[in-house]
N, C-alpha and C positions, 0 to 999 in steps of 0.2 A: 602810584609808584609801586613797583614790586620789590619784595624783600624776602630773603630766605636764608637758611643755613642747614647744615646736616652734621651729624656725628655718628660714629660707630660705637656701639655699646658692647661690653664684654659680658653679656648675659644672653640667654636664649630668647628667642622670639616669644615663647609661651610665658616666660617670667616677665619680660618687658611688657607684654600686653596686659598681664594681670596687674602689675604695678602701676601702669598708666591708667588703667581702669580705676584703681583705688585713688590715685591722685585726683582724677577728674571728679569722681563721685564724692570725695571728701572735701572738695573745694580747695585743695592744696595748690592748684594752678594759679590761684589768686595771689600767691606770694612767690613769683618766679625767681627771684634772686634774694633769698633770705639773708645771705651774708653781705650783699651789696646794698640792699635797701632795708631800712631799719625795722619796720613793723607792718603788721597786717590787721585790718579791721573788717571782720566779716568777709565779704567778697571783694573788698577794696585792697589794692596794693599800691605802694608808692613806686612809680617808675619814672625814668627820665635819664638825663645825661647832660654832660657839659654844663653843669650848674643849673639846669632846669629840671624841675620835677613836678609831678602832677598826680593827684589821686585818680585812678581809673577803676572802672568796674570791669572785671574779667568774667565773661560768660563762656561756658563750655557746653557743648552738646554731649550726649551719651556716646561712649566709644562704640563704634561699629567695627566688625572684624570678620575676616575669613581666615583660612589656614595660611594664606600668603601675605596678608597685610592687615593692618588695623589703623584706624584714624578717627580723629574727632575735629570738629570745627570750633574755633574760639573767636571771640570778639573782645577787643580792648577798646573802651571809649572813656573819655574824660568825664568827670562828674564835678558838679559845683560851679562856682563862679569862674568864668573864663574858659569854659569847656569848648567853646567854639574856636579857641586858639590852638587846639591840639587835634591831630588827625585821629580818625577811627581806623583801627586795624582789623581786618577780617583775614583769618589765616587757618590753614589746616595743619595739624600735627599728624604725622604718619610714622608707622613702624613697619618694617619689612625684614624678613630673615636675611642675614648677610652670610650665614654659615651655621653650623650646628650649634655653636655657643656664642654667636654674635648677632646683633640686630642693628639695622640702620634706622636712626631716628632723624626725621626731616621735618622742617617747618617751612611752609611757603605761604606768603600772604600778600595782600595789597592794601595800600592806604592812599588816601587823597590828601595832599597837603592843604592845610587851612589857608585862609586869606586869599583865595583865588590866584590870579597870575603872580602876585607878589610872593605868595607862599610857594609856588612852583619854582620861582627863581631862587628863593632861599633854600629850598629842598635840594636843588641841583648843586648849589654852592657848598652846603654843609649839612643840612638837616638829614639827608639820606644816610650820612655816616653815623649820626646819632641813632637813627632807626635801625641800621644794621648792627650796631654795637648792642642795642637793647635786645634785639632778637638773638644775637649770639649769647649774651648773658642769660637770657631766659632759657634758651635751649640747653645751655651748659648746666643750669640749675635743675631742669627737668631730668636731664641725663644722670646727674649725680643722685637724684632721688630714686630714679628707676634702678640704678645700680646699688642702692642701699647706702648711699653716702649723703644723707640729707643736709649736712652742714657744708658740703664741698662747694666752693665758690668758683673754682677754676675748671675749664673744660678738660684738663688732663691731670692725672696724678703726678706728683713730683718726678717719678721715674719714667713718665711718659706712657705708663700703662693705663688702661681703662678707656678713656674717651679719646678718640682721634681728634686732634685739633682741626678746625675747618680751614679751608684755603681762604686767603684774604679776599674781602669784598665779594664773596660768593653770593649770588642772587641780587646784587645791587646793580641797578641799571647804569 
């Protein structure tokens, strides 16, 4: 299944690229929703939704970039007992200039639902919504950190400035 989201940041591409580099190099992507999920242990972060949570290992490649875009690949996979009950997500996080002082941040990825045909039915019924919400929350937290608001948990500031909210169900099949 494919999943993705995007937001527009009120920082220049150069600033966004440098801050994403620091986040990836410092292991800060392992805690994608600090205000939503309680704690981080090394490169493990608690993720989940709808009453289900699981520890996952977040792995990120080194940021690669040109003057027109920057990107890194990440992988989320469950760890510990029951890891086969959760999907592995492979995704790309990308930055691109959207104007002189704005940058577009996108995330696009794919996962295969666990449990074979039964998992595919459950995914179509409800689990894809959990995946989309998790991606939305993760990207909002990354956006907040890039814009210098590490504690921000919402995709937009109260006055609507900062991060443009994504359209509903974007990237969800």
